[in-house]
FILOSE-922029 format. One record per atom (N, C-alpha, C, O): residue in one letter; atom name; x, y, z. Coordinates in Angstrom, 2 decimals. Each point is the difference from the previous one (the first is absolute). Example, Ala and Ser with C-alpha at 12.3 -4.5 7.8 and 13.67 -1.06 7.14 Angstrom:
// residues 2
residuo:atomo:east:north:up
a:N:13.19:-5.69:7.80
a:CA:-0.89:1.19:0.00
a:C:0.90:1.20:0.00
a:O:1.04:-0.02:0.66
s:N:-1.39:1.07:-1.38
s:CA:0.82:1.19:0.06
s:C:-0.77:1.09:0.73
s:O:0.51:1.11:0.17
//
This chain:
// residues 200
residuo:atomo:east:north:up
y:N:34.44:-0.85:-34.49
y:CA:0.59:1.08:-0.20
y:C:0.84:0.74:0.95
y:O:-0.24:-0.01:1.20
q:N:1.49:0.82:-1.86
q:CA:0.68:0.71:1.00
q:C:-0.54:1.59:-0.03
q:O:-0.14:0.74:-0.97
l:N:-0.10:-0.51:2.30
l:CA:-0.43:1.36:0.16
l:C:1.13:1.11:-0.23
l:O:1.08:-0.04:0.59
i:N:-1.42:0.99:-1.46
i:CA:0.70:1.17:-0.33
i:C:0.42:0.64:1.24
i:O:-0.86:0.28:0.84
s:N:2.31:0.04:-0.59
s:CA:0.38:0.81:1.14
s:C:0.81:1.14:-0.65
s:O:0.57:0.01:-1.09
t:N:-0.65:1.03:2.12
t:CA:0.60:1.21:-0.50
t:C:0.73:0.62:1.54
t:O:-0.43:-0.15:1.14
g:N:1.42:0.75:-1.52
g:CA:0.87:0.59:1.38
g:C:-0.68:1.48:0.04
g:O:0.28:0.63:1.02
e:N:-1.09:-0.02:-1.89
e:CA:-0.25:1.39:0.17
e:C:-1.59:-0.05:0.03
e:O:-0.56:-1.09:-0.07
e:N:-0.10:2.19:0.15
e:CA:-1.65:-0.07:-0.24
e:C:0.07:0.26:-1.50
e:O:0.73:0.84:-0.52
n:N:-1.65:-1.74:-0.17
n:CA:0.02:0.09:-1.31
n:C:-1.53:-0.61:-0.36
n:O:-0.17:-1.22:0.04
n:N:-0.87:2.06:-0.37
n:CA:-1.34:-0.42:-0.16
n:C:-0.34:-0.90:-0.82
n:O:-0.87:-0.83:0.25
e:N:1.58:0.91:-1.43
e:CA:-0.12:-0.86:-1.13
e:C:0.33:-1.73:0.37
e:O:-0.65:-1.00:-0.27
a:N:2.01:1.19:1.00
a:CA:0.59:-1.09:0.46
a:C:-0.96:-0.81:0.87
a:O:-0.44:-1.13:-0.26
l:N:0.18:1.93:1.37
l:CA:-1.00:-0.25:1.23
l:C:-1.25:-0.74:-0.71
l:O:-0.38:-1.09:0.44
k:N:-0.22:1.67:-1.47
k:CA:-1.17:-0.59:-0.52
k:C:0.05:-1.22:-0.75
k:O:-0.95:-0.79:-0.02
n:N:2.34:0.53:-0.79
n:CA:0.12:-0.87:-0.46
n:C:0.14:-1.38:1.09
n:O:-0.49:-1.10:-0.26
a:N:1.21:1.41:1.47
a:CA:0.17:-0.95:1.00
a:C:-1.27:-0.38:0.59
a:O:-0.21:-1.14:0.41
k:N:-0.70:2.15:-0.37
k:CA:-1.32:-0.64:0.73
k:C:-0.78:-0.68:-1.00
k:O:-0.96:-0.64:0.42
t:N:1.23:0.66:-1.84
t:CA:-0.98:-0.82:-0.89
t:C:0.81:-1.36:-0.02
t:O:-0.63:-1.04:0.15
a:N:1.92:1.02:-0.33
a:CA:0.65:-1.24:0.41
a:C:-0.25:-0.79:1.17
a:O:-0.20:-1.21:-0.05
g:N:0.20:1.85:1.04
g:CA:-0.51:-0.54:1.36
g:C:-1.19:-0.63:-0.10
g:O:-0.18:-1.15:0.39
e:N:-0.81:1.95:-0.99
e:CA:-1.36:-0.49:-0.02
e:C:-0.13:-1.43:-0.88
e:O:-0.72:-0.94:0.32
e:N:1.47:0.99:-1.35
e:CA:-0.22:-1.38:-0.68
e:C:0.89:-0.96:0.71
e:O:-0.33:-1.17:-0.19
a:N:1.21:1.33:0.84
a:CA:0.88:-0.80:0.91
a:C:-1.01:-0.77:1.29
a:O:0.03:-1.20:0.28
l:N:-0.81:2.18:0.34
l:CA:-0.88:-0.41:0.85
l:C:-1.10:-1.11:-0.57
l:O:-0.36:-1.00:0.63
k:N:-0.05:1.35:-1.82
k:CA:-1.02:-0.82:-0.50
k:C:0.61:-1.33:-0.20
k:O:-0.68:-1.02:0.12
r:N:1.97:0.99:-0.41
r:CA:0.49:-1.33:-0.31
r:C:0.59:-0.93:1.26
r:O:0.16:-1.22:0.03
n:N:0.08:2.15:0.91
n:CA:0.24:-0.67:1.31
n:C:-0.47:0.97:1.21
n:O:0.79:0.74:0.60
p:N:-2.08:-0.81:-0.33
p:CA:-0.30:0.68:1.47
p:C:0.26:-0.15:1.13
p:O:-0.72:0.48:0.88
v:N:1.80:-1.17:-0.61
v:CA:0.64:-0.26:1.44
v:C:1.51:0.19:-0.20
v:O:0.72:-0.34:0.94
n:N:-0.10:0.86:-2.11
n:CA:1.28:0.34:0.18
n:C:0.35:1.27:0.63
n:O:-0.44:1.09:-0.39
p:N:1.26:-1.26:1.38
p:CA:0.42:0.92:0.97
p:C:0.56:1.21:-0.72
p:O:-0.30:1.14:0.33
a:N:1.19:-1.44:-1.41
a:CA:0.90:0.82:-0.49
a:C:-0.97:1.06:-0.83
a:O:0.53:1.07:-0.28
y:N:-1.61:-1.22:-0.03
y:CA:-1.11:0.81:-0.68
y:C:-0.08:1.39:1.09
y:O:0.21:1.18:-0.30
f:N:-0.54:-1.67:1.47
f:CA:-0.31:1.16:0.92
f:C:1.17:0.65:0.56
f:O:-0.08:1.18:0.36
l:N:1.33:-1.93:-0.25
l:CA:1.05:0.77:0.26
l:C:0.46:1.11:-1.35
l:O:0.29:1.19:0.14
n:N:-0.32:-1.69:-0.97
n:CA:0.08:0.95:-1.30
n:C:-0.93:1.09:-0.01
n:O:0.33:1.08:-0.50
n:N:-1.62:-1.28:1.07
n:CA:-0.85:1.01:0.14
n:C:0.39:1.18:0.66
n:O:-0.10:1.19:-0.27
a:N:0.72:-2.02:1.50
a:CA:0.30:0.94:1.12
a:C:1.11:0.96:-0.54
a:O:-0.07:1.18:0.32
k:N:1.08:-1.61:-1.09
k:CA:0.99:0.77:-0.48
k:C:-0.59:1.25:-1.04
k:O:0.34:1.18:-0.03
i:N:-1.25:-1.81:-0.69
i:CA:-0.75:0.99:-0.91
i:C:-0.57:1.23:0.81
i:O:-0.09:1.15:-0.41
a:N:-0.24:-1.57:1.50
a:CA:-0.98:0.80:0.93
a:C:0.97:0.84:0.68
a:O:-0.36:1.18:0.13
f:N:1.51:-1.50:0.34
f:CA:0.96:0.70:0.55
f:C:0.70:0.99:-0.99
f:O:0.33:1.10:0.44
i:N:-0.10:-1.40:-1.66
i:CA:0.57:0.82:-1.11
i:C:-0.93:1.13:-0.18
i:O:0.39:1.11:-0.35
g:N:-1.79:-1.42:0.63
g:CA:-0.93:1.14:-0.28
g:C:-0.48:0.67:1.33
g:O:-1.00:0.71:0.14
k:N:1.99:-1.11:0.88
k:CA:-0.19:0.91:1.05
k:C:-1.05:-0.18:0.92
k:O:-0.21:0.85:0.86
d:N:-0.59:-2.04:-0.96
d:CA:-0.85:-0.55:0.86
d:C:0.42:-1.23:0.95
d:O:-0.21:-1.19:-0.20
t:N:0.85:1.79:1.27
t:CA:0.48:-0.78:1.02
t:C:-0.94:-1.01:0.62
t:O:0.25:-1.20:0.04
s:N:-1.35:1.78:0.43
s:CA:-1.01:-0.84:0.53
s:C:-0.53:-1.17:-0.79
s:O:-0.33:-1.02:0.61
l:N:0.21:1.09:-1.99
l:CA:-0.51:-0.91:-0.76
l:C:1.17:-1.00:-0.03
l:O:-0.20:-1.21:0.13
a:N:1.39:1.71:-0.29
a:CA:1.17:-0.70:-0.20
a:C:0.16:-1.15:1.21
a:O:0.19:-1.19:-0.26
f:N:-0.30:1.69:1.63
f:CA:-0.28:-0.85:1.02
f:C:-0.91:-1.12:-0.13
f:O:0.32:-1.16:0.28
e:N:-1.32:1.45:-0.66
e:CA:-1.38:-0.60:-0.16
e:C:0.25:-1.30:-1.29
e:O:-0.60:-1.08:0.06
e:N:1.30:1.34:-0.88
e:CA:0.23:-0.93:-0.87
e:C:1.28:-0.88:0.33
e:O:0.16:-1.08:-0.57
i:N:0.64:1.51:1.40
i:CA:1.02:-0.86:0.50
i:C:-0.73:-1.04:1.22
i:O:0.29:-1.19:0.04
e:N:-0.97:1.62:0.64
e:CA:-0.81:-0.60:1.03
e:C:-0.74:-1.37:-1.11
e:O:0.06:-1.16:0.40
k:N:-0.65:1.45:-1.59
k:CA:-0.45:-0.85:-0.65
k:C:0.79:-0.96:-0.36
k:O:-0.34:-1.17:0.12
a:N:1.48:1.52:-0.59
a:CA:1.11:-0.97:-0.50
a:C:0.27:-0.94:1.16
a:O:-0.11:-1.22:-0.14
i:N:0.50:1.83:1.36
i:CA:0.46:-0.94:1.24
i:C:-1.10:-0.88:0.33
i:O:0.15:-1.19:0.28
s:N:-1.32:1.82:-0.31
s:CA:-1.37:-1.05:0.36
s:C:0.11:-1.35:-0.77
s:O:-0.33:-1.04:0.55
l:N:0.79:1.06:-1.77
l:CA:0.19:-1.10:-0.99
l:C:1.17:-0.62:0.15
l:O:0.16:-1.20:-0.23
k:N:0.91:2.14:0.70
k:CA:1.20:-0.99:0.12
k:C:0.84:0.75:1.14
k:O:0.65:1.03:-0.18
t:N:-0.80:-1.83:1.62
t:CA:0.45:0.63:0.99
t:C:1.55:0.30:0.15
t:O:0.57:0.90:0.61
d:N:-0.04:-2.06:-1.42
d:CA:1.57:0.59:-0.11
d:C:0.58:0.36:-1.01
d:O:1.06:-0.53:-0.35
y:N:-1.72:1.63:-0.40
y:CA:0.06:0.64:-1.05
y:C:1.27:1.03:0.31
y:O:-0.35:1.13:0.36
l:N:1.59:-1.34:-0.43
l:CA:0.85:0.70:0.56
l:C:0.27:1.46:-0.70
l:O:0.38:1.02:0.57
d:N:-0.71:-1.18:-2.06
d:CA:0.12:1.48:-0.62
d:C:-0.96:0.91:0.68
d:O:0.28:1.18:0.18
a:N:-1.49:-1.75:0.23
a:CA:-0.89:0.95:0.33
a:C:0.09:0.66:1.37
a:O:-0.48:1.10:0.25
y:N:1.14:-1.86:0.61
y:CA:0.63:0.53:1.21
y:C:0.99:1.11:-0.07
y:O:-0.01:0.99:0.73
i:N:1.13:-1.32:-1.94
i:CA:1.13:0.94:-0.31
i:C:-0.86:1.29:-0.55
i:O:0.17:1.04:0.64
f:N:-0.99:-1.00:-1.67
f:CA:-0.43:1.03:-0.69
f:C:-0.98:0.96:1.25
f:O:-0.01:1.23:0.07
r:N:-0.70:-2.12:0.76
r:CA:-0.79:0.89:1.08
r:C:1.08:0.78:0.96
r:O:-0.11:1.15:0.44
g:N:0.99:-1.90:-0.27
g:CA:1.06:0.77:0.97
g:C:0.77:1.21:-0.81
g:O:0.45:0.96:0.61
q:N:-0.36:-1.06:-1.83
q:CA:0.36:1.08:-0.79
q:C:-0.90:1.12:-0.03
q:O:0.46:1.15:0.01
i:N:-1.72:-1.38:-0.04
i:CA:-0.94:1.10:0.05
i:C:0.03:0.40:1.30
i:O:-0.23:1.21:0.13
k:N:0.45:-1.84:0.92
k:CA:-0.22:0.53:1.42
k:C:1.65:0.87:0.30
k:O:0.07:0.93:0.81
q:N:0.80:-1.30:-1.38
q:CA:1.36:0.77:-0.03
q:C:-0.21:1.29:-0.89
q:O:0.56:1.05:0.33
n:N:-1.27:-1.10:-1.31
n:CA:-0.37:1.17:-0.87
n:C:-0.69:0.90:0.83
n:O:0.31:1.18:-0.11
q:N:-1.15:-1.51:0.89
q:CA:-0.61:0.86:1.07
q:C:0.37:0.46:1.22
q:O:-0.62:0.60:0.87
g:N:2.20:-1.14:-0.99
g:CA:0.83:0.46:1.32
g:C:-0.40:-0.71:1.32
g:O:0.03:0.51:1.11
n:N:-0.46:-1.99:-1.46
n:CA:-0.25:-0.75:1.03
n:C:0.89:-1.03:-0.24
n:O:-0.25:-0.85:-0.85
t:N:1.51:0.82:1.67
t:CA:1.14:-0.74:-0.35
t:C:-0.35:-1.32:1.08
t:O:0.38:-1.12:-0.34
q:N:-1.00:1.25:1.45
q:CA:-0.48:-1.12:0.87
q:C:-0.89:-0.86:-0.88
q:O:0.09:-1.23:-0.05
g:N:-0.96:1.95:-0.65
g:CA:-0.84:-0.96:-0.72
g:C:0.85:-0.76:-1.20
g:O:-0.51:-1.07:-0.33
l:N:1.45:1.36:-0.23
l:CA:0.83:-0.89:-0.74
l:C:0.69:-0.80:0.69
l:O:0.19:-1.09:-0.56
k:N:0.39:1.27:1.85
k:CA:0.58:-0.96:0.66
k:C:-1.07:-1.14:0.27
k:O:0.36:-1.15:-0.25
e:N:-1.55:1.34:0.71
e:CA:-0.85:-0.96:0.42
e:C:-0.26:-0.79:-1.30
e:O:-0.11:-1.22:0.13
e:N:-0.02:1.80:-1.53
e:CA:-0.03:-0.78:-1.18
e:C:0.91:-0.91:-0.14
e:O:-0.33:-1.14:-0.32
l:N:1.62:1.47:0.52
l:CA:1.20:-0.66:-0.21
l:C:0.08:-1.27:0.89
l:O:0.28:-1.13:-0.40
l:N:-0.59:1.52:1.81
l:CA:0.05:-1.09:1.02
l:C:-1.07:-1.05:-0.44
l:O:0.16:-1.20:0.18
t:N:-1.14:1.69:-0.71
t:CA:-1.26:-0.92:-0.36
t:C:0.59:-1.08:-1.34
t:O:-0.23:-1.20:-0.18
y:N:0.92:1.98:-0.49
y:CA:0.73:-0.79:-1.17
y:C:1.03:-0.92:0.51
y:O:0.08:-1.11:-0.51
t:N:0.69:1.46:1.44
t:CA:0.93:-0.92:0.26
t:C:-0.76:-1.12:0.98
t:O:0.48:-1.13:-0.01
a:N:-1.42:1.34:0.70
a:CA:-0.80:-1.09:0.60
a:C:-0.41:-1.04:-0.82
a:O:0.15:-1.18:0.33
l:N:-0.73:1.57:-1.53
l:CA:-0.74:-0.38:-0.89
l:C:1.06:-1.13:-0.83
l:O:-0.25:-1.16:-0.33
a:N:1.53:1.98:0.12
a:CA:0.89:-0.69:-0.96
a:C:1.42:0.01:0.72
a:O:0.95:0.61:-0.48
p:N:-0.89:-1.28:1.56
p:CA:1.17:-0.21:0.72
p:C:1.46:-0.37:-0.80
p:O:1.12:0.42:0.27
n:N:-1.46:-1.23:-1.20
n:CA:1.06:-0.25:-0.98
n:C:0.30:1.03:-1.22
n:O:0.88:-0.29:-0.80
d:N:-1.49:1.29:0.68
d:CA:0.34:0.72:-1.10
d:C:0.69:1.33:0.64
d:O:-0.46:0.70:0.90
e:N:1.84:-0.52:-1.68
e:CA:1.04:1.02:0.40
e:C:-0.39:1.29:-0.15
e:O:0.45:0.89:0.73
q:N:-1.49:-0.61:-1.88
q:CA:-0.29:1.19:-0.37
q:C:-0.71:0.76:1.18
q:O:0.25:1.18:0.25
g:N:-1.16:-1.93:0.46
g:CA:-0.63:0.90:0.92
g:C:1.04:0.60:1.06
g:O:0.01:1.20:0.31
f:N:0.91:-2.18:0.23
f:CA:0.76:0.29:0.82
f:C:1.01:1.32:-0.17
f:O:0.29:0.80:0.88
i:N:0.20:-0.81:-2.44
i:CA:0.74:0.94:-0.42
i:C:-0.61:1.34:-0.11
i:O:0.69:1.00:0.17
l:N:-1.90:-0.91:-0.45
l:CA:-1.08:1.09:0.00
l:C:0.00:0.61:1.52
l:O:0.01:1.22:0.16
l:N:-0.03:-2.02:0.82
l:CA:-0.16:0.06:1.19
l:C:0.96:0.66:0.83
l:O:-0.18:0.80:0.91
g:N:1.55:-1.41:-1.53
g:CA:1.31:0.48:0.45
g:C:0.14:1.32:-0.47
g:O:0.51:0.78:0.80
n:N:-0.92:-0.23:-2.16
n:CA:0.40:1.32:-0.48
n:C:-0.96:0.94:0.89
n:O:0.40:1.09:0.40
l:N:-1.66:-1.59:-0.11
l:CA:-0.66:0.85:0.73
l:C:0.49:0.39:1.44
l:O:-0.09:1.15:0.43
y:N:0.62:-2.19:0.27
y:CA:0.57:0.26:1.43
y:C:1.18:0.79:-0.37
y:O:0.35:0.76:0.91
n:N:0.23:-0.71:-1.76
n:CA:1.31:0.69:-0.11
n:C:-0.46:1.59:-0.40
n:O:0.73:0.97:0.22
q:N:-1.82:-0.88:-0.73
q:CA:-0.53:1.44:-0.17
q:C:-0.57:0.71:1.22
q:O:-0.14:1.21:0.10
s:N:-0.18:-2.15:0.82
s:CA:-0.56:0.61:1.25
s:C:1.27:-0.08:1.19
s:O:-0.17:0.25:1.19
k:N:1.43:-0.65:-1.80
k:CA:1.15:-0.38:0.89
k:C:-0.03:-0.85:1.14
k:O:0.57:0.08:1.08
s:N:-1.56:-1.11:-1.68
s:CA:-0.20:-1.21:1.04
s:C:1.01:-1.23:-0.36
s:O:-0.31:-1.07:-0.54
y:N:1.40:1.42:0.89
y:CA:1.32:-0.78:-0.67
y:C:-0.05:-1.45:0.51
y:O:0.20:-0.98:-0.72
s:N:-0.47:0.95:1.92
s:CA:-0.24:-1.48:0.52
s:C:-0.73:-0.92:-0.81
s:O:0.40:-1.06:-0.48
a:N:-1.61:1.63:0.37
a:CA:-1.09:-0.51:-0.61
a:C:0.16:-0.43:-1.54
a:O:-0.40:-1.04:-0.53
a:N:1.08:2.06:-0.03
a:CA:0.50:-0.17:-1.45
a:C:1.03:-1.14:-0.10
a:O:-0.14:-0.87:-0.86
l:N:1.11:0.86:1.67
l:CA:0.94:-0.96:0.03
l:C:-0.79:-1.38:-0.04
l:O:0.06:-0.75:-0.97
e:N:-0.79:0.49:2.07
e:CA:-0.89:-1.11:0.07
e:C:-0.71:-0.41:-1.31
e:O:0.01:-1.19:-0.30
a:N:-0.58:1.99:-0.43
a:CA:-0.65:-0.13:-1.12
a:C:0.83:-0.29:-1.04
a:O:-0.41:-0.94:-0.69
f:N:1.56:1.50:0.30
f:CA:0.94:-0.45:-0.83
f:C:0.65:-1.10:0.36
f:O:0.32:-0.73:-0.93
s:N:0.05:0.31:2.28
s:CA:0.27:-1.53:0.25
s:C:-0.77:-0.90:-0.40
s:O:0.42:-1.07:-0.46
r:N:-1.74:1.38:0.60
r:CA:-1.09:-1.01:-0.50
r:C:0.05:-0.15:-1.44
r:O:-0.14:-1.14:-0.42
a:N:0.31:2.05:-0.40
a:CA:0.13:0.12:-1.41
a:C:1.11:-0.87:-0.19
a:O:-0.14:-0.98:-0.73
q:N:1.26:1.23:1.30
q:CA:1.31:-0.83:-0.38
q:C:-0.35:-1.41:0.08
q:O:0.19:-0.76:-0.96
s:N:-0.71:0.37:2.08
s:CA:-0.38:-1.32:0.59
s:C:-0.85:-0.75:-1.25
s:O:0.37:-1.07:-0.47
i:N:-1.56:1.81:0.01
i:CA:-0.73:-0.52:-0.90
i:C:0.83:-0.28:-1.50
i:O:-0.05:-1.01:-0.71
n:N:0.80:2.26:0.50
n:CA:0.67:-0.16:-1.43
n:C:1.50:0.33:0.27
n:O:0.42:1.15:-0.10
p:N:0.28:-2.10:0.42
p:CA:1.42:0.21:0.11
p:C:0.73:0.34:-1.16
p:O:1.15:0.40:0.17
r:N:-1.62:-0.49:-1.34
r:CA:0.66:0.09:-1.39
r:C:-0.21:1.50:-0.29
r:O:0.75:0.51:-0.83
n:N:-1.60:0.18:1.39
n:CA:-0.20:1.39:-0.39
n:C:0.81:1.12:0.60
n:O:-0.36:0.60:1.01
p:N:1.51:-0.34:-1.70
p:CA:1.03:1.18:0.65
p:C:-0.54:1.05:0.51
p:O:0.51:0.48:1.01
n:N:-1.76:0.15:-1.63
n:CA:-0.51:1.09:0.56
n:C:-0.36:0.22:1.40
n:O:-0.01:1.10:0.55
n:N:-0.38:-2.59:0.16
n:CA:-0.54:-0.02:1.25
n:C:1.02:0.21:0.80
n:O:-0.16:0.64:1.04
y:N:1.34:-1.11:-1.38
y:CA:1.23:0.28:0.74
y:C:0.56:1.41:0.03
y:O:0.46:0.48:1.03
l:N:-0.51:0.17:-2.16
l:CA:0.29:1.57:-0.13
l:C:-0.83:0.84:0.76
l:O:0.38:1.01:0.58
s:N:-1.71:-1.52:-0.60
s:CA:-1.10:0.74:0.84
s:C:0.44:-0.09:1.43
s:O:-0.01:1.04:0.66
y:N:0.37:-2.09:-0.16
y:CA:0.31:-0.51:1.21
y:C:1.61:0.84:0.36
y:O:0.23:0.42:1.14
v:N:0.39:-0.31:-1.83
v:CA:1.41:0.92:0.09
v:C:-0.67:1.51:0.21
v:O:0.10:0.56:1.10
s:N:-0.72:0.01:-2.11
s:CA:-0.26:1.26:0.01
s:C:-0.75:0.36:1.24
s:O:0.22:1.14:0.41
t:N:-0.98:-1.82:0.22
t:CA:-0.83:0.17:1.10
t:C:1.03:0.01:1.57
t:O:-0.16:0.70:0.99
l:N:1.07:-1.62:-1.23
l:CA:1.18:-0.12:1.04
l:C:0.55:1.56:0.03
l:O:0.20:0.66:1.02
e:N:-0.05:-0.30:-2.12
e:CA:0.75:1.10:-0.06
e:C:-0.55:1.34:0.36
e:O:0.65:0.93:0.47
l:N:-2.02:-0.93:-0.78
l:CA:-1.06:1.09:0.45
l:C:0.04:-0.03:1.38
l:O:0.20:1.06:0.60
s:N:-0.40:-2.34:0.17
s:CA:0.12:-0.25:1.28
s:C:1.26:0.40:0.79
s:O:0.05:-0.03:1.22
g:N:0.84:0.38:-1.94
g:CA:1.49:0.11:0.79
g:C:0.85:-1.22:0.03
g:O:1.19:0.10:0.30
e:N:-1.78:-1.36:-0.63
e:CA:0.79:-1.17:0.25
e:C:1.02:-0.37:-1.35
e:O:0.03:-1.03:-0.68
r:N:0.73:2.22:0.60
r:CA:1.07:-0.05:-1.42
r:C:0.80:-1.05:0.24
r:O:0.32:-0.51:-1.07
s:N:0.36:-0.32:2.43
s:CA:0.74:-0.79:-0.13
s:C:-0.69:-1.36:-0.23
s:O:0.75:-0.89:-0.39
k:N:-1.94:0.59:0.56
k:CA:-0.86:-1.03:-0.33
k:C:-0.22:-0.15:-1.35
k:O:-0.03:-1.11:-0.54
a:N:-0.18:2.46:-0.20
a:CA:-0.30:0.22:-1.25
a:C:1.04:-0.62:-0.77
a:O:-0.31:-0.70:-0.97
i:N:1.84:0.94:1.39
i:CA:0.90:-0.35:-0.74
i:C:0.26:-1.58:0.06
i:O:0.39:-0.64:-0.97
e:N:-0.66:0.12:2.18
e:CA:0.08:-1.41:0.38
e:C:-1.01:-0.72:-1.07
e:O:0.37:-0.97:-0.67
v:N:-1.53:1.46:0.58
v:CA:-1.04:-0.93:-0.96
v:C:0.51:0.52:-1.43
v:O:-0.21:-0.81:-0.90
l:N:0.76:1.84:0.56
l:CA:0.40:0.21:-1.38
l:C:1.31:-0.98:-0.48
l:O:0.29:-0.24:-1.17
k:N:0.36:-0.21:2.24
k:CA:1.11:-0.93:-0.27
k:C:-0.67:-1.43:-0.28
k:O:0.42:-0.84:-0.80
q:N:-1.47:0.75:1.58
q:CA:-0.84:-1.48:0.08
q:C:-0.66:0.14:-1.50
q:O:-0.09:-1.01:-0.71
f:N:-0.30:2.09:0.31
f:CA:-0.87:0.19:-1.35
f:C:0.99:-0.20:-1.09
f:O:-0.37:-0.53:-1.05
k:N:1.66:0.92:1.23
k:CA:1.06:0.09:-1.07
k:C:0.11:-1.59:-0.32
k:O:0.09:-0.34:-1.18
q:N:-0.09:-0.59:2.16
q:CA:0.35:-1.52:-0.12
q:C:-1.17:-0.54:-0.61
q:O:0.15:-0.79:-0.93
l:N:-1.39:1.14:1.35
l:CA:-1.10:-0.53:-0.41
l:C:-0.31:0.47:-1.49
l:O:-0.64:-0.77:-0.71
f:N:0.99:1.78:0.30
f:CA:-0.52:0.59:-1.34
f:C:1.46:0.36:-0.61
f:O:0.08:1.19:-0.30
p:N:1.02:-1.91:0.06
p:CA:1.28:0.35:-0.59
p:C:0.02:0.85:-1.49
p:O:0.92:0.72:-0.39
s:N:-2.09:-0.98:-0.27
s:CA:0.10:0.58:-1.37
s:C:-0.63:1.48:0.15
s:O:-0.05:0.65:-1.05
i:N:-0.37:-0.13:2.06
i:CA:-0.48:1.35:0.10
i:C:1.19:1.04:0.40
i:O:0.61:-0.09:1.07
t:N:-0.38:0.99:-1.95
t:CA:1.19:0.68:0.37
t:C:-0.35:1.34:0.85
t:O:-1.18:0.34:0.14
g:N:2.14:0.33:0.35
g:CA:-0.27:1.44:0.54
g:C:0.00:-0.27:1.59
g:O:0.06:0.92:0.82
v:N:-0.14:-2.34:-0.46
v:CA:-0.22:0.04:1.37
v:C:1.24:0.36:1.01
v:O:-0.16:0.16:1.21
d:N:1.20:-0.08:-1.76
d:CA:1.27:0.27:0.69
d:C:0.12:1.69:0.14
d:O:0.61:0.60:0.88
d:N:-1.31:-0.04:-1.94
d:CA:-0.22:1.45:-0.02
d:C:-0.95:0.27:1.06
d:O:0.33:0.77:0.90
q:N:-1.50:-1.33:-0.91
q:CA:-0.98:0.10:1.15
q:C:0.74:-0.07:1.31
q:O:-0.08:0.98:0.74
i:N:0.78:-2.04:-0.35
i:CA:0.67:-0.25:1.33
i:C:0.83:1.26:0.23
i:O:-0.11:0.67:1.03
k:N:0.98:-0.37:-2.06
k:CA:0.84:1.48:0.48
k:C:-0.62:1.13:0.13
k:O:0.43:0.87:0.77
r:N:-1.48:-0.72:-1.47
r:CA:-0.88:1.37:0.25
r:C:-0.78:-0.16:1.28
r:O:-0.45:1.02:0.52
i:N:0.25:-2.27:0.09
i:CA:-0.36:-0.02:1.44
i:C:1.07:0.29:1.00
i:O:-0.18:0.62:1.04
e:N:1.45:-1.20:-1.50
e:CA:1.02:0.14:1.01
e:C:0.42:1.31:-0.08
e:O:0.52:0.51:0.99
d:N:-0.67:0.21:-2.12
d:CA:0.44:1.30:0.10
d:C:-1.10:1.17:0.53
d:O:0.18:1.22:-0.06
g:N:-1.14:-1.79:0.49
g:CA:-1.13:0.60:0.71
g:C:-0.88:0.71:-0.78
g:O:-0.76:0.80:0.54
k:N:0.74:-1.01:-1.94
k:CA:-0.95:0.89:-0.86
k:C:-1.42:-0.60:0.00
k:O:-0.28:-1.20:0.09
a:N:-0.53:2.22:-0.21
a:CA:-1.56:-0.36:0.06
a:C:-0.42:-1.08:-1.03
a:O:0.71:-0.29:-0.96
v:N:-1.88:-0.26:1.23
v:CA:-0.57:-0.99:-1.09
v:C:-0.17:0.57:-1.24
v:O:0.23:-0.59:-1.06
v:N:-0.76:2.08:1.17
v:CA:-0.38:0.81:-1.05
v:C:0.60:1.35:0.15
v:O:-0.28:0.54:1.07
p:N:1.06:0.14:-1.88
p:CA:0.69:1.08:0.50
p:C:-1.49:1.23:-0.02
p:O:-0.73:0.03:-0.99
p:N:0.50:0.79:2.07
p:CA:-0.67:0.88:-0.07
p:C:-0.05:0.93:-1.02
p:O:1.07:0.56:-0.25
a:N:-2.06:-0.23:-0.42
a:CA:-0.06:1.13:-1.05
a:C:0.18:1.26:0.51
a:O:-0.53:0.24:1.09
e:N:1.21:0.69:-1.67
e:CA:0.29:1.51:0.46
e:C:-1.53:0.64:-0.01
e:O:-0.72:-0.15:-0.99
e:N:0.33:0.77:2.01
e:CA:-1.17:0.86:0.15
e:C:0.02:1.03:-0.95
e:O:0.88:0.85:0.12
e:N:-1.75:-0.75:-1.12
e:CA:-0.21:1.35:-0.64
e:C:-1.02:1.08:0.62
e:O:-0.89:-0.30:0.80
p:N:1.10:1.43:-1.23
p:CA:-1.15:1.01:0.59
p:C:-0.95:-0.27:-0.56
p:O:0.02:-0.46:-1.14
d:N:-1.26:0.71:1.91
d:CA:-1.33:-0.31:-0.47
d:C:-0.55:1.27:-0.98
d:O:-0.34:1.06:0.52
t:N:0.29:-1.25:-1.71
t:CA:-0.29:1.27:-0.78
t:C:-1.51:-0.02:-0.44
t:O:-0.46:1.00:-0.57
k:N:-0.32:-2.10:0.81
k:CA:-1.15:-0.05:-0.52
k:C:-1.10:-0.86:1.05
k:O:0.33:-0.92:0.75
t:N:-1.34:1.32:-0.87
t:CA:-0.94:-0.75:0.80
t:C:-0.48:-1.06:-0.85
t:O:-0.27:0.11:-1.19
t:N:0.17:-1.50:2.11
t:CA:0.00:-1.47:-0.77
t:C:-1.42:-0.35:0.94
t:O:-0.32:0.56:1.05
t:N:-0.28:-1.45:-1.63
t:CA:-1.28:-0.69:0.60
t:C:0.43:-1.51:0.22
t:O:0.37:-0.60:-1.00
k:N:-0.39:-0.02:2.12
k:CA:0.53:-1.34:0.20
k:C:-1.28:-0.76:-0.43
k:O:-1.14:0.13:0.44
k:N:1.60:-0.96:-1.43
k:CA:-0.82:-1.08:-0.67
k:C:0.18:-1.37:0.59
k:O:1.06:-0.55:-0.32
n:N:-1.98:-0.21:1.22
n:CA:0.12:-1.31:0.29
n:C:-0.07:-0.98:-1.14
n:O:0.11:-1.21:0.22
//
């Protein structure tokens, strides 16, 4: 049985998900996916403690359950615990050193904290795992720009052009960097006319 999932709190959907989950558990009581989906249901229902408990159950059945580590990290990030997310991603990459996704997520997280050297190392690792994924190179280039290494970014883009000749717009990227334009043009700041609540 595929558990029902929803992106928002919906009592009927959650009830149906729990019912389907109970049936799934009867058919396979040692399926870690059941407990991970329980964790997702608990998180949607705003019961973070139960979500963590269900993730622990899932991991106890499958210690290399990568999705469980990612989801636990996402919950921690939602709580403002960025270090917790980093620890979960480091566990992910240790368990799956040949999985590029873990290093991509880790690289993005390092960029958010302006730890560019660590981000470059993570994206470089992703490149070595999957040299056919152009996004790994482009993420590397963006990080070089963010760290101020624009000349090296141009050099990598020229190599990228040779590796992926069918991808267009590379020359425009090179020219943009040569012209000193930002990676993403900053948006014009608008006057604050209303009070907003930040939602994590």
